[in-house]
N, C-alpha and C positions, 0 to 999 in steps of 0.2 A: 308324921300323920298317924293319928290313932283312931281314925274313923274310916269306915268304908263308904264308898258311893252308894246311894240309895238303890241303884239297880242290882245290888247284891241281895237285897232283902228277900226276893222270891226263892233264891237258891239256898238260903240259910234259914228256911222256914222253921226248923226245929230248935233254933237258938234265939235268945233274947238279942235281937239285932242291935239295940242301943248299947249293949255291952260287948259287942264283937270288936275285938282289937286286932287289926290286921297283922301286927307284929307277933302277938302272943298266940294267935290262931292260924299261923301260916299254913301248917299242914292241912288243917280242916278247910280253909278257904281255897287252897289249891285243889284239893280233892273234890270239893263240891263244885268248883268252877269247871273242872275237867268233865265231871259226870253230868252236870245239869246246866252249865252255863252256855252262853252264846259266844260268838267271836268277840263281842264286847268285853266279856269277862276274861277271856283268854288274853286279849290285848292288855287289859289292865294288870293282870297278875304278872305278865311278862315285863311290863313297864315298871311296876312297883317293886317286884322282887328280883328281877333280872332273869334272863333266859337260862343262865347256868344254874341259878338257885332253884328255879321251877323244875328244871330237868332233874336235878339231884333229889328233890323231894319226890317228884313223880317216880323216879327210878327206885326209890326206897319203899314205895307203897307196895303192899301185896298185890299180886296180879288180880286177885278177886275183888279188890277195892275199886278198880276202874273198869268200866264196861269194855269188853273186848274191842269193839269197833272204835271206841273213843281212844283206847290205848294206842292203836295203830296210828291214828291221826295225830295224837299228842307226840308220839315219837318223832314223827316227821316235822311237826311244828316247832317243837322245843329243842330238838337235837342240833 
């Protein structure tokens, strides 16, 4: 799959959505989903990338890149 579901469009507002490739933009999509997405986005990234991969990407992000409250919830959800 090289396209994202349309419900990602609002959280990827600063990108040309039609050219957003979920495989090439994995880090960005995970980061934006964690910060600005709903449980729908979180479930999709977990299903598409796998829980382990999402956690690895999430763990590699600088602490300042993910909101503090979101970071705590993501640690519980993806670990």
